[in-house]
C-alpha positions in Angstrom: 207.1 -114.8 -106.5 205.3 -114.9 -110.0 204.5 -112.5 -111.4 200.8 -113.8 -111.2 201.2 -114.1 -107.0 202.3 -110.4 -106.9 199.5 -109.1 -109.6 196.8 -111.0 -107.6 198.5 -109.6 -104.2 198.2 -105.9 -105.3 194.9 -106.6 -106.8 193.4 -108.4 -103.6 194.7 -105.4 -101.4 193.8 -102.7 -103.5 190.2 -104.1 -103.8 189.8 -104.6 -100.2 191.1 -101.5 -99.0 188.3 -99.9 -101.7 185.6 -102.1 -100.8 185.5 -102.2 -96.6 186.5 -98.6 -96.2 183.4 -98.1 -98.7 181.1 -98.7 -95.4 182.4 -95.7 -93.2 182.3 -93.2 -96.2 179.3 -94.1 -96.9 177.9 -93.9 -93.3 180.1 -90.5 -92.7 178.2 -89.2 -95.7 175.0 -89.8 -94.3 175.5 -88.0 -91.1 173.4 -84.8 -90.5 175.5 -81.6 -91.3 174.2 -78.6 -90.3 176.9 -75.7 -89.1 179.3 -73.8 -91.3 180.2 -76.6 -93.7 184.3 -75.9 -93.8 187.0 -78.5 -93.0 188.9 -76.7 -90.4 191.8 -79.2 -92.4 194.3 -79.1 -95.2 192.7 -82.0 -96.4 189.4 -84.1 -96.4 189.8 -86.9 -94.2 187.5 -89.0 -92.4 188.0 -87.5 -88.9 187.4 -83.7 -89.5 184.3 -84.7 -91.4 182.8 -86.8 -88.7 183.6 -83.3 -86.4 181.5 -81.0 -88.8 178.4 -83.4 -88.2 175.7 -82.1 -86.1 175.1 -85.4 -84.0 178.0 -87.9 -82.8 177.1 -91.0 -84.4 179.0 -93.9 -82.2 178.2 -96.6 -84.4 180.1 -94.9 -87.5 183.0 -93.6 -85.1 183.2 -97.8 -84.1 183.0 -98.9 -87.5 186.1 -96.4 -88.6 187.7 -97.3 -85.4 187.5 -101.2 -86.0 188.0 -101.2 -89.3 191.8 -99.0 -88.4 192.5 -101.0 -85.9 192.2 -104.4 -87.8 194.0 -103.1 -90.9 196.9 -100.2 -89.5 197.4 -102.7 -86.3 197.0 -105.6 -88.3 199.4 -104.3 -91.6 201.9 -103.4 -89.1 202.3 -106.4 -87.0 202.6 -108.1 -90.4 205.4 -105.4 -91.1 207.6 -106.6 -87.9 206.9 -110.1 -88.1 208.3 -110.0 -91.6 211.2 -107.8 -90.2 212.2 -110.7 -87.3 212.2 -113.5 -89.8 214.7 -111.1 -92.0 216.4 -110.2 -89.3 216.9 -114.0 -88.2 218.4 -114.5 -91.6 220.7 -111.9 -91.3 221.7 -113.3 -88.0 222.8 -116.7 -89.8 225.0 -114.6 -92.5 228.6 -115.7 -92.1 230.0 -112.4 -93.0 230.2 -109.4 -90.0 230.4 -107.2 -93.1 227.1 -108.7 -95.0 225.1 -108.4 -91.7 225.9 -104.5 -91.1 225.0 -103.8 -94.6 221.8 -105.9 -94.3 221.0 -104.2 -90.4 221.7 -101.3 -92.0 219.3 -101.4 -95.0 216.9 -103.1 -92.1 217.1 -99.6 -90.3 216.1 -97.5 -92.7 213.2 -99.6 -93.8 211.5 -99.7 -90.2 212.5 -96.0 -89.7 210.7 -95.1 -92.2 207.8 -98.2 -91.2 207.6 -96.8 -87.7 207.6 -93.1 -88.6 204.4 -93.4 -90.9 202.8 -96.4 -89.3 203.1 -94.5 -85.3 202.0 -91.3 -86.9 198.9 -92.8 -88.4 197.9 -95.4 -85.5 198.0 -91.9 -83.2 195.3 -90.3 -85.1 192.8 -93.1 -86.8 192.0 -95.6 -84.7 190.7 -94.0 -81.7 189.2 -90.7 -84.0 186.6 -89.7 -81.2 189.3 -89.5 -78.4 189.0 -85.7 -79.0 192.2 -84.7 -80.4 192.6 -81.0 -81.1 192.5 -79.8 -84.4 195.8 -78.6 -84.2 197.3 -81.6 -83.3 195.0 -83.4 -86.1 196.7 -81.0 -88.6 200.1 -81.5 -87.6 200.2 -85.4 -86.9 197.9 -85.6 -90.6 201.1 -83.2 -91.8 203.5 -85.1 -90.7 202.7 -88.6 -92.4 201.4 -87.2 -95.0 204.0 -85.4 -96.0 206.9 -84.8 -94.0 207.7 -89.1 -93.6 207.9 -88.9 -97.8 210.2 -85.9 -97.8 212.0 -88.2 -95.1 212.8 -91.3 -96.9 215.4 -89.7 -99.5 217.6 -88.4 -96.7 216.8 -91.7 -94.2 217.4 -94.4 -97.4 220.6 -92.1 -98.0 222.0 -92.0 -94.8 224.0 -95.4 -95.7 225.4 -93.3 -98.3 229.1 -92.2 -97.3 229.2 -89.1 -99.4 225.6 -88.3 -97.7 227.0 -88.5 -94.5 230.5 -86.5 -95.6 228.1 -83.7 -96.8 225.6 -84.1 -93.9 228.7 -83.3 -91.5 230.1 -80.5 -94.0 226.7 -79.2 -93.5 226.3 -79.4 -89.8 229.9 -78.1 -88.5 
């Protein structure tokens, strides 16, 4: 992978993410707001903003949901396909030790991917599904705080010293 290729891919990804999600942001900003303008959430997410609106705008919800489905599920499927190709490559390795090490790394990565995408898809793929506010807060907290906090622990579980320290703590 050349520097130009990965720079182009990064710029393309950021640009598409910004431009495509500008549409729901503009639509949400045009909704009528008449009640208490207090977001019952700990971050300013599109779903709590839509919940503050006096009217239920199914067009905005449909556009938001469609973009989320396309990009979240599309990205998740792309990642799973990549892992499938990695697993096929690992299975062709001659050494059992190499296979074990590669599968250990893949398992750590896949765990983090599933934790993140699973919680994000539960909340954002169908924003009009009527999830209670408490559930929305918990799921948002999970994908925005808990998953990143778990990353070092998940990745360090391959470290023998870390495993020994955890066994010592929990025994």
